[in-house]
C-alpha positions as CSV (number, residue, x, y, z in Angstrom):
1,X,13.5,18.7,-3.8
2,X,12.2,16.6,-6.7
3,X,8.5,16.3,-6.7
4,X,6.7,13.0,-6.5
5,X,5.5,13.3,-10.1
6,X,9.0,14.2,-11.4
7,X,10.7,11.6,-9.3
8,X,8.6,8.7,-10.6
9,X,8.6,9.9,-14.2
10,X,9.8,7.4,-16.7
11,X,9.9,9.8,-19.6
12,X,12.9,9.0,-21.8
13,X,13.9,12.6,-21.7
14,X,14.4,12.3,-17.9
15,X,15.9,8.8,-18.0
16,X,18.9,9.9,-15.9
17,X,16.7,11.3,-13.2
18,X,14.4,8.3,-13.2
19,X,17.3,5.9,-12.9
20,X,18.2,7.4,-9.5
21,X,14.8,6.5,-8.0
22,X,13.9,3.5,-10.1
23,X,13.9,1.4,-7.0
24,X,10.9,3.3,-5.7
25,X,8.5,1.8,-8.3
26,X,10.3,-1.6,-7.8
27,X,9.5,-1.5,-4.1
28,X,5.9,-0.4,-4.8
29,X,5.6,-3.3,-7.3
30,X,6.8,-5.9,-4.8
31,X,4.7,-4.4,-2.0
32,X,1.4,-4.5,-4.1
33,X,2.1,-8.1,-4.9
34,X,2.6,-8.8,-1.2
35,X,-0.8,-7.1,-0.5
36,X,-2.6,-9.1,-3.2
37,X,-0.9,-12.3,-1.9
38,X,-2.1,-11.5,1.6
39,X,-5.7,-11.3,0.5
40,X,-5.4,-14.4,-1.6
41,X,-4.1,-16.3,1.5
42,X,-7.0,-14.9,3.6
43,X,-9.4,-16.2,0.9
44,X,-7.8,-19.7,1.0
45,X,-7.9,-19.6,4.8
46,X,-11.7,-19.0,4.7
47,X,-12.0,-22.2,2.7
48,X,-9.7,-24.2,5.0
49,X,-7.0,-24.5,2.4
50,X,-4.2,-22.4,4.0
51,X,-1.9,-24.2,6.4
52,X,-1.4,-22.7,9.8
53,X,2.3,-22.1,9.1
54,X,1.4,-20.1,6.0
55,X,-1.0,-17.9,8.0
56,X,1.7,-17.4,10.7
57,X,4.3,-16.2,8.2
58,X,1.7,-14.1,6.3
59,X,1.0,-12.4,9.6
60,X,4.7,-11.7,10.2
61,X,4.9,-9.9,6.8
62,X,2.2,-7.5,8.1
63,X,5.1,-5.7,9.8
64,X,6.6,-5.1,6.3
65,X,3.8,-4.7,3.7
66,X,2.0,-1.6,4.7
67,X,4.9,0.1,6.5
68,X,6.7,0.0,3.1
69,X,3.8,1.5,1.3
70,X,3.4,4.3,3.9
71,X,7.2,5.1,3.9
72,X,7.5,5.2,0.1
73,X,4.4,7.4,0.0
74,X,6.2,9.8,2.3
75,X,9.5,10.0,0.3
76,X,8.3,12.6,-2.1
77,X,5.5,14.2,0.0
78,X,7.3,17.1,1.5
79,X,6.7,19.6,-1.4
80,X,2.9,18.9,-1.3
81,X,2.8,19.2,2.5
82,X,4.5,22.5,2.4
83,X,2.8,23.8,-0.7
84,X,-0.3,25.9,-1.3
85,X,-3.3,24.8,0.7
86,X,-5.7,24.5,-2.2
87,X,-3.3,22.4,-4.2
88,X,-2.6,20.2,-1.2
89,X,-6.3,19.7,-0.5
90,X,-6.9,18.8,-4.2
91,X,-4.0,16.5,-4.6
92,X,-3.8,14.8,-1.2
93,X,-7.3,15.0,0.3
94,X,-9.9,15.2,-2.5
95,X,-7.7,12.8,-4.6
96,X,-7.7,10.0,-2.0
97,X,-11.2,10.7,-0.8
98,X,-12.6,10.3,-4.3
99,X,-11.1,6.9,-4.8
100,X,-11.9,5.8,-1.3
101,X,-15.6,6.6,-1.5
102,X,-15.9,5.4,-5.1
103,X,-14.4,2.0,-4.5
104,X,-16.1,1.7,-1.1
105,X,-19.4,1.9,-2.9
106,X,-18.2,-0.6,-5.5
107,X,-17.0,-3.0,-2.9
108,X,-20.1,-2.6,-0.8
109,X,-22.6,-3.2,-3.6
110,X,-20.5,-6.2,-4.9
111,X,-20.8,-7.7,-1.4
112,X,-24.4,-6.8,-1.0
113,X,-25.3,-8.2,-4.4
114,X,-23.7,-11.5,-3.5
115,X,-25.6,-12.1,-0.3
116,X,-27.4,-15.1,-1.8
117,X,-24.1,-17.0,-2.2
118,X,-22.0,-15.4,0.5
119,X,-21.4,-17.0,3.9
120,X,-21.3,-13.6,5.6
121,X,-24.3,-11.4,4.8
122,X,-24.0,-7.7,4.2
123,X,-26.7,-5.4,5.6
124,X,-27.7,-2.3,3.7
125,X,-27.0,0.0,6.6
126,X,-23.4,-1.1,6.7
127,X,-22.6,1.5,3.9
128,X,-22.8,4.2,6.6
129,X,-19.8,2.7,8.4
130,X,-17.3,3.6,5.7
131,X,-17.0,7.0,7.4
132,X,-15.2,5.4,10.4
133,X,-14.8,1.7,9.6
134,X,-13.5,1.1,6.1
135,X,-14.1,-2.0,4.1
136,X,-11.0,-4.1,4.7
137,X,-9.5,-3.9,1.2
138,X,-9.8,-0.2,0.7
139,X,-8.7,1.4,4.0
140,X,-5.3,2.4,2.7
141,X,-6.7,5.4,0.8
142,X,-8.3,6.7,3.9
143,X,-5.2,6.1,6.0
144,X,-2.9,7.9,3.5
145,X,-5.2,10.9,3.4
146,X,-5.1,11.1,7.2
147,X,-1.3,10.8,7.2
148,X,-0.9,13.8,4.8
149,X,-3.3,15.8,6.9
150,X,-1.5,14.9,10.2
151,X,1.9,16.1,8.9
152,X,0.4,19.2,7.2
153,X,-1.2,20.3,10.5
154,X,2.0,19.7,12.5
155,X,4.5,20.8,9.9
156,X,5.5,23.9,11.9
157,X,6.9,21.7,14.7
158,X,10.5,20.4,14.6
159,X,10.8,17.3,12.5
160,X,12.1,15.3,15.4
161,X,9.1,16.2,17.5
162,X,6.7,14.9,14.7
163,X,8.7,11.7,14.3
164,X,8.7,11.2,18.1
165,X,4.9,11.8,18.3
166,X,4.2,9.3,15.5
167,X,6.4,6.7,17.2
168,X,4.6,7.3,20.5
169,X,1.3,6.8,18.8
170,X,2.5,3.5,17.3
171,X,3.9,2.3,20.6
172,X,0.7,3.1,22.5
173,X,-1.4,1.4,19.9
174,X,0.7,-1.8,19.9
175,X,0.5,-1.9,23.7
176,X,-3.3,-1.4,23.8
177,X,-6.2,-3.5,22.6
178,X,-7.7,-2.5,19.2
179,X,-10.5,0.0,19.2
180,X,-13.7,-1.9,18.5
181,X,-15.4,-1.1,15.2
182,X,-12.8,1.4,14.1
183,X,-10.5,-0.2,11.6
184,X,-9.1,3.1,10.3
185,X,-7.8,4.0,13.8
186,X,-6.3,0.6,14.4
187,X,-4.5,0.7,11.0
188,X,-3.5,4.4,11.0
189,X,-2.0,4.5,14.5
190,X,0.3,1.5,13.5
191,X,1.5,3.0,10.3
192,X,1.7,6.8,10.6
193,X,5.3,6.5,12.0
194,X,6.6,5.1,8.6
195,X,5.0,7.8,6.6
196,X,6.6,10.5,8.8
197,X,9.9,8.7,8.5
198,X,9.5,8.8,4.7
199,X,8.7,12.6,4.8
200,X,11.5,13.7,7.1
201,X,14.1,11.0,6.2
202,X,13.6,11.2,2.5
203,X,16.9,12.7,1.5
204,X,18.9,10.3,3.8
205,X,16.9,7.2,2.7
206,X,17.3,8.0,-1.0
207,X,21.0,8.8,-0.6
208,X,21.6,5.5,1.2
209,X,19.6,3.5,-1.4
210,X,21.5,5.1,-4.3
211,X,24.8,4.0,-2.8
212,X,23.7,0.6,-1.5
213,X,26.0,-2.4,-2.0
214,X,24.8,-6.0,-2.5
215,X,26.6,-7.1,0.6
216,X,24.7,-4.6,2.7
217,X,21.4,-5.7,1.2
218,X,22.3,-9.3,2.0
219,X,23.2,-8.3,5.6
220,X,19.8,-6.6,6.1
221,X,17.9,-9.6,4.8
222,X,19.8,-11.8,7.2
223,X,19.2,-9.4,10.1
224,X,15.5,-9.4,9.3
225,X,15.3,-13.2,9.3
226,X,17.3,-13.5,12.5
227,X,14.9,-11.2,14.3
228,X,11.6,-12.1,12.6
229,X,11.8,-15.9,12.8
230,X,11.9,-16.1,16.6
231,X,9.4,-13.3,17.0
232,X,7.0,-15.1,14.7
233,X,7.5,-18.5,16.4
234,X,7.0,-17.1,19.9
235,X,4.1,-14.8,19.0
236,X,6.0,-11.7,20.2
237,X,5.7,-9.8,16.9
238,X,3.2,-7.3,18.3
239,X,5.4,-6.2,21.2
240,X,6.1,-2.5,20.5
241,X,9.9,-2.6,20.4
242,X,9.9,-6.0,18.5
243,X,7.4,-4.8,15.9
244,X,9.2,-1.5,15.3
245,X,12.6,-3.2,14.9
246,X,11.3,-5.9,12.6
247,X,9.4,-3.3,10.5
248,X,12.5,-1.1,10.1
249,X,14.7,-4.1,9.3
250,X,12.2,-5.5,6.8
251,X,11.6,-2.1,5.1
252,X,15.3,-1.5,4.9
253,X,16.0,-4.9,3.5
254,X,13.4,-4.5,0.7
255,X,14.6,-1.1,-0.2
256,X,18.2,-2.2,-0.2
257,X,17.4,-5.2,-2.5
258,X,15.4,-3.1,-4.9
259,X,18.0,-0.4,-5.1
260,X,20.9,-2.8,-5.4
261,X,19.2,-4.9,-8.1
262,X,17.1,-2.2,-9.9
263,X,18.8,-3.0,-13.3
264,X,17.9,-6.7,-13.2
265,X,15.1,-7.9,-15.4
266,X,12.9,-9.0,-12.5
267,X,13.3,-5.5,-11.0
268,X,12.2,-3.9,-14.2
269,X,9.1,-6.0,-14.2
270,X,8.4,-5.1,-10.6
271,X,8.9,-1.4,-11.5
272,X,6.4,-1.7,-14.3
273,X,3.9,-3.3,-11.8
274,X,4.7,-0.6,-9.3
275,X,3.6,2.2,-11.7
276,X,0.1,0.6,-11.7
277,X,-0.1,0.1,-8.0
278,X,-3.2,2.2,-7.6
279,X,-5.5,0.3,-10.1
280,X,-4.1,-3.0,-8.9
281,X,-4.8,-2.1,-5.3
282,X,-8.3,-0.7,-6.0
283,X,-9.5,-3.6,-8.1
284,X,-7.7,-6.7,-6.8
285,X,-10.5,-7.8,-4.5
286,X,-12.6,-9.0,-7.4
287,X,-10.1,-11.2,-9.4
288,X,-8.7,-12.6,-6.2
289,X,-12.1,-14.0,-5.3
290,X,-13.2,-14.8,-8.8
291,X,-10.1,-16.7,-9.8
292,X,-10.2,-18.8,-6.6
293,X,-13.8,-19.7,-7.1
294,X,-13.4,-20.6,-10.8
295,X,-10.3,-22.8,-10.2
296,X,-11.9,-24.6,-7.2
297,X,-15.0,-25.2,-9.2
298,X,-13.0,-27.0,-11.9
299,X,-11.2,-29.1,-9.3
300,X,-8.0,-27.2,-8.4
301,X,-7.5,-27.3,-4.6
302,X,-3.7,-27.0,-4.2
303,X,-3.1,-23.9,-2.1
304,X,0.1,-22.9,-3.9
305,X,-1.4,-23.0,-7.3
306,X,-4.5,-21.2,-6.2
307,X,-2.5,-18.4,-4.5
308,X,-0.1,-18.0,-7.4
309,X,-3.0,-17.8,-9.9
310,X,-4.9,-15.3,-7.8
311,X,-1.9,-13.0,-7.5
312,X,-0.8,-13.2,-11.1
313,X,-4.3,-12.8,-12.4
314,X,-5.1,-9.9,-10.1
315,X,-2.0,-8.0,-11.1
316,X,-2.4,-8.6,-14.8
317,X,-6.1,-7.7,-14.7
318,X,-5.5,-4.6,-12.6
319,X,-3.1,-3.3,-15.2
320,X,-5.3,-4.3,-18.1
321,X,-8.3,-2.6,-16.5
322,X,-6.6,0.7,-16.2
323,X,-5.1,0.6,-19.7
324,X,-8.4,-0.5,-21.3
325,X,-10.6,2.0,-19.5
326,X,-8.3,5.0,-19.8
327,X,-10.0,6.5,-22.9
328,X,-13.5,5.2,-22.2
329,X,-16.4,6.4,-20.1
330,X,-15.1,4.0,-17.4
331,X,-11.9,6.0,-17.0
332,X,-13.3,7.4,-13.7
333,X,-12.6,4.1,-12.1
334,X,-8.8,4.7,-12.0
335,X,-8.4,8.3,-13.2
336,X,-9.8,11.1,-11.1
337,X,-12.1,13.1,-13.5
338,X,-12.0,16.9,-13.8
339,X,-15.4,17.3,-12.0
340,X,-13.8,15.6,-8.9
341,X,-11.1,18.3,-8.7
342,X,-11.2,21.6,-6.9
343,X,-12.0,24.5,-9.2
344,X,-8.5,25.7,-9.7
345,X,-7.4,22.3,-11.0
346,X,-10.4,21.2,-13.1
347,X,-8.4,21.7,-16.3
348,X,-5.5,19.5,-15.1
349,X,-4.7,16.2,-16.7
350,X,-6.2,13.0,-15.3
351,X,-4.7,11.6,-12.2
352,X,-1.8,9.2,-12.3
353,X,-2.0,5.4,-11.9
354,X,0.2,5.5,-8.7
355,X,-0.4,6.8,-5.2
356,X,0.9,10.3,-6.2
């Protein structure tokens, strides 16, 4: 099986191989834009600028955004999961733990330092909670690490049993109240199923995507709308069977569209953004807030303009931050340094800009 690194390589010498999975970065690019837009909408809602209908539809996309990220992360994960233990721990545990703790500290001190102007005050003791209750914009790193560990520990079981277990966990979580003060549990139990699907359905998903027809993609989009619209309007989105069906339709529709249109100019742009999904994800909290504050200060209060500016600015600044810092003392922000690797891998190259 092609490794995650090889599969997402855009080296000209491997152009033929890259073309077969070019839709993966396109999906990642679209998904990271959706994630940034979600946090931009939340910021507008806090200021009373987001219409209730916008919030409703933003909530409905929760069944697509992170399931997509988890599924795509699983597509090329099998080799790492079945590989040598030390390499697995370095690449899938230490790697995600490094960025999680680093950016949790950055986020915490940014919030703590803005207590004088913030509506919600941050207490110094809250830093301890990142062990079980991540800061809202950084939890994905924690969740992805747990997903890799979960499948690694159960990999000796039949794949169908692992998929069924993950689906049972999701169904139970959707049917139960959230666990108070434990965001990572409330997120992880909803999303593990999609990572497991990505791991064990990888070959089938990629084969289907590589042979997708535009008519099929259009049909999946229509099916998603037919199911998602009434579920959103009737507040039944969180019913276990409804959520699962909508998620699978939404994920399938996005992958189908990306695969069918991966040669289009906009898809190439999304693919470029997707290759920088990690720095965009890690850093977007700052420009989303800063751009909104600056524009509102100069008199811009139109929600559409504010949201578009926050998303565009956060994506561009996230890419620029990684490119600019890559060969500077600040490279540790987006590239895992050698000292943060297990001893056998300290001589390896810096980490990639994606969730590899």
